[in-house]
C-alpha positions as CSV (number, residue, x, y, z in Angstrom):
1,M,111.5,214.8,-155.5
2,S,107.9,212.4,-155.7
3,L,105.2,213.3,-152.8
4,R,105.9,210.0,-152.0
5,A,109.5,210.5,-151.6
6,G,109.5,214.3,-150.1
7,A,106.7,212.4,-147.0
8,R,109.7,209.7,-146.8
9,I,112.2,212.9,-145.6
10,A,109.6,214.1,-143.9
11,L,108.9,210.9,-141.5
12,V,112.7,210.7,-141.2
13,S,112.3,214.4,-140.1
14,C,109.9,213.4,-137.4
15,G,111.2,210.1,-136.4
16,A,115.0,211.9,-135.3
17,A,113.2,215.4,-133.8
18,L,111.4,212.9,-131.8
19,V,114.1,210.7,-130.2
20,L,116.3,214.1,-130.1
21,A,113.8,215.4,-128.1
22,A,113.0,211.6,-126.1
23,A,116.8,211.8,-125.3
24,A,116.7,215.6,-123.9
25,T,113.4,214.4,-121.6
26,V,115.5,211.4,-120.3
27,A,118.6,214.0,-119.6
28,V,116.6,216.5,-118.0
29,H,114.5,214.2,-115.7
30,A,117.5,211.4,-114.9
31,P,117.7,211.9,-110.9
32,R,121.4,213.4,-109.7
33,A,123.5,211.8,-107.7
34,T,124.0,213.7,-104.6
35,G,126.3,212.8,-101.4
36,P,126.3,214.2,-98.2
37,E,125.6,217.8,-97.4
38,A,128.6,220.2,-97.1
39,F,129.3,220.8,-93.9
40,H,130.4,224.5,-93.2
41,P,129.3,226.0,-90.0
42,V,129.4,229.7,-88.8
43,F,130.6,231.2,-86.1
44,A,129.9,234.0,-84.9
45,E,130.7,237.8,-84.9
46,Q,131.4,238.4,-81.3
47,T,133.8,236.6,-79.3
48,D,131.7,234.1,-77.1
49,L,131.4,230.2,-75.8
50,V,130.7,227.6,-78.7
51,T,131.5,224.7,-76.5
52,N,133.4,223.2,-74.4
53,E,134.9,220.3,-72.4
54,Y,132.6,220.7,-69.8
55,A,129.5,219.7,-71.8
56,H,131.3,217.2,-73.3
57,R,131.7,215.6,-70.0
58,H,128.5,216.7,-68.3
59,P,125.7,217.3,-71.1
60,S,123.4,217.7,-68.8
61,A,124.2,220.0,-66.1
62,D,123.1,223.2,-65.5
63,G,124.9,226.0,-67.7
64,A,126.7,223.4,-70.2
65,V,127.1,224.7,-73.1
66,S,126.5,222.5,-76.3
67,S,127.1,223.0,-80.5
68,S,125.1,221.6,-82.5
69,D,127.4,221.7,-85.1
70,W,130.8,220.5,-82.2
71,I,132.1,218.1,-80.0
72,V,134.5,219.4,-78.5
73,T,136.7,216.8,-75.5
74,S,139.1,218.5,-74.6
75,G,139.6,222.4,-74.1
76,S,137.3,224.9,-75.7
77,L,136.2,226.4,-78.0
78,F,135.3,229.9,-79.2
79,S,133.4,232.3,-81.6
80,R,135.6,235.9,-82.8
81,D,135.0,237.7,-85.6
82,G,133.8,234.8,-87.5
83,A,135.7,232.0,-87.1
84,G,136.0,229.6,-84.6
85,W,139.3,230.4,-81.8
86,T,141.2,228.0,-79.7
87,G,141.2,230.5,-77.1
88,V,144.1,232.0,-74.9
89,P,145.5,227.7,-74.3
90,D,146.2,227.1,-70.3
91,G,146.1,223.9,-68.3
92,A,143.1,224.3,-66.7
93,D,139.8,221.8,-66.3
94,P,137.1,224.9,-68.0
95,N,134.1,225.1,-65.9
96,A,130.7,225.1,-67.6
97,R,131.6,228.7,-69.6
98,S,135.1,228.4,-69.2
99,G,135.6,231.4,-67.0
100,N,138.4,229.3,-64.4
101,G,140.5,228.7,-68.0
102,T,140.2,227.2,-71.7
103,G,142.0,223.6,-71.8
104,S,143.1,225.1,-74.7
105,A,146.7,223.2,-74.5
106,V,145.0,220.3,-75.1
107,F,143.2,221.2,-77.8
108,R,140.1,218.0,-79.7
109,A,136.6,219.0,-81.5
110,I,135.4,216.9,-83.3
111,S,132.3,217.2,-85.9
112,R,128.9,215.7,-84.7
113,R,128.3,213.7,-87.9
114,A,130.2,211.1,-88.8
115,D,129.7,210.1,-92.6
116,F,132.0,211.8,-94.2
117,S,134.1,208.7,-96.1
118,D,135.1,210.2,-99.3
119,T,136.1,213.3,-97.9
120,R,138.0,217.3,-99.0
121,V,138.1,219.5,-95.8
122,D,139.3,223.0,-96.3
123,F,139.8,226.4,-94.5
124,D,142.2,229.0,-93.4
125,L,144.0,228.5,-90.0
126,H,145.9,230.9,-88.7
127,L,148.4,229.7,-85.8
128,L,148.9,232.6,-83.5
129,G,151.5,230.9,-81.1
130,F,152.9,228.1,-78.8
131,V,152.3,227.9,-74.8
132,T,153.1,225.3,-72.8
133,T,152.4,224.8,-69.6
134,S,152.4,222.1,-65.9
135,R,150.9,220.6,-67.5
136,T,151.6,220.5,-71.3
137,P,155.6,220.3,-71.3
138,A,156.7,221.2,-75.5
139,H,157.2,218.9,-77.6
140,D,158.1,218.7,-80.9
141,W,155.0,217.9,-83.2
142,D,152.8,220.5,-80.2
143,G,150.6,222.5,-83.5
144,V,147.5,222.3,-85.8
145,H,146.5,218.8,-87.1
146,V,143.3,218.1,-89.1
147,F,141.6,214.6,-88.2
148,L,139.8,212.5,-90.3
149,R,137.8,209.5,-90.5
150,Y,138.2,209.7,-86.9
151,H,136.5,206.9,-84.8
152,N,137.3,207.1,-81.4
153,D,140.5,208.9,-79.7
154,A,142.1,205.1,-80.3
155,E,141.4,204.7,-84.6
156,L,141.6,207.7,-86.7
157,Y,143.9,209.3,-89.5
158,V,145.1,212.8,-88.9
159,V,147.2,215.7,-91.1
160,S,149.9,217.5,-88.6
161,I,149.7,220.9,-90.8
162,R,151.6,223.2,-89.2
163,R,154.0,221.7,-86.1
164,R,156.8,223.3,-83.5
165,D,159.4,221.5,-85.8
166,G,158.5,222.5,-88.9
167,T,157.6,219.1,-90.1
168,L,153.7,217.7,-91.9
169,A,153.6,214.7,-91.6
170,I,150.1,212.1,-92.2
171,K,150.0,209.7,-90.0
172,K,147.5,206.5,-88.8
173,K,146.8,205.5,-85.1
174,T,144.8,202.5,-84.9
175,P,143.7,200.9,-82.0
176,G,145.9,198.7,-78.8
177,G,148.9,200.5,-77.5
178,P,150.1,203.3,-75.6
179,V,149.1,206.6,-76.6
180,N,145.5,207.4,-75.3
181,G,144.6,203.6,-76.2
182,G,146.2,203.0,-79.9
183,T,149.3,203.5,-81.8
184,Y,150.5,205.8,-84.5
185,T,152.6,205.3,-87.6
186,T,153.8,207.7,-89.9
187,L,152.7,207.3,-93.6
188,A,154.9,210.1,-94.5
189,E,156.6,213.2,-94.0
190,T,158.5,216.5,-94.9
191,A,159.9,220.0,-93.5
192,A,157.6,222.5,-93.9
193,P,158.1,226.2,-92.2
194,A,157.9,225.9,-88.7
195,G,156.4,228.4,-85.6
196,T,153.7,230.6,-86.3
197,G,152.7,232.9,-89.4
198,P,150.1,234.5,-91.6
199,M,147.1,232.8,-92.9
200,M,147.5,230.1,-94.8
201,H,144.6,227.5,-97.0
202,V,144.7,224.3,-95.6
203,S,143.9,221.4,-97.2
204,T,143.5,217.9,-97.2
205,T,142.1,215.3,-98.9
206,V,140.6,211.4,-98.0
207,R,140.3,209.2,-101.3
208,N,139.4,204.5,-100.9
209,R,141.0,203.1,-103.5
210,P,140.4,200.1,-105.4
211,D,142.6,197.7,-104.7
212,G,141.7,198.4,-100.6
213,S,144.6,201.4,-100.0
214,V,143.5,204.5,-98.9
215,A,144.8,207.8,-100.5
216,L,145.1,210.4,-98.4
217,S,146.8,214.2,-98.9
218,A,147.6,218.3,-97.8
219,A,147.8,220.8,-99.4
220,I,149.2,224.6,-98.2
221,D,147.9,227.7,-100.3
222,G,146.6,225.5,-103.1
223,I,149.8,223.6,-103.6
224,T,149.8,219.9,-102.9
225,V,152.3,218.9,-100.1
226,L,152.5,215.9,-98.9
227,R,150.7,212.4,-100.4
228,A,150.6,208.6,-98.4
229,I,148.9,206.0,-99.8
230,D,147.6,203.1,-96.8
231,M,148.4,199.6,-97.4
232,G,147.5,198.1,-94.1
233,E,150.7,197.0,-93.6
234,H,150.9,198.8,-89.8
235,G,147.7,198.0,-88.9
236,H,144.1,198.6,-90.9
237,T,143.3,201.0,-93.6
238,I,140.3,202.9,-92.2
239,R,137.9,202.6,-95.1
240,D,134.6,203.4,-92.8
241,A,133.1,206.9,-92.7
242,G,134.0,208.8,-89.5
243,R,134.3,212.3,-88.2
244,V,136.5,215.5,-89.1
245,G,137.7,218.1,-86.9
246,L,140.8,219.9,-85.7
247,R,143.1,219.7,-82.8
248,G,146.0,221.5,-80.9
249,D,149.0,221.4,-78.9
250,N,149.6,223.8,-77.2
251,C,149.5,226.4,-79.4
252,E,146.8,229.2,-80.2
253,F,145.2,229.1,-83.1
254,T,142.1,231.0,-85.3
255,F,140.4,228.9,-88.1
256,R,137.6,230.0,-91.2
257,D,135.6,229.0,-93.3
258,F,135.2,225.5,-92.4
259,R,134.2,223.1,-95.2
260,A,134.3,218.9,-95.4
261,E,132.7,217.4,-98.5
262,G,132.9,215.1,-100.5
């Protein structure tokens, strides 16, 4: 091989190395897309009040117990053994420390954060039992439900996970109607175990689709059991970010490892 040919090969090899080095540099320093930080609240081991509806209604009152993670619009949220707990449900109007009762026969807990758009919510659920009170007679839809894209009492998606009548359902609520200012539309439903049972892992998702529709799903213990597509036939689709949360009707339950992320 001539000296000139050897030099040419060396230059080509050197150039290839430079290109690879440059590509590696770009790969290392290219910005990574990041979404909102995961919402993963921690509960104390001791039994204690996290917050309740009294704090929501009287945030500046002496003794009101507020949470940096949760807003409870109805009932009381406690910590117990590292999990969230409704307390024993009753029909009371709880005071600052829920010392006169929990009010959790109607339980509504939503995140303070309202930036959850395309989101997956995971948690472990243990339904401990159903109740009735003079304020809350039994209904088929009593049980535990997950809020997705919660904007207010009249605009949200909800996934009914464990109901008294053994139905798992995905619904939408839009403003205007007889149910606390809104109307529910059932997007999909299926049969599911009724009543109490062992702890289960719950996963729900909501995603915007390019065609303007919204896709939702529910999985129990890693198995997808229900899917729905909201095409907007019955009220507008809910595509803007909102809160996540949990709802309980006439039931006592605990939940742990609650996590919401995109």
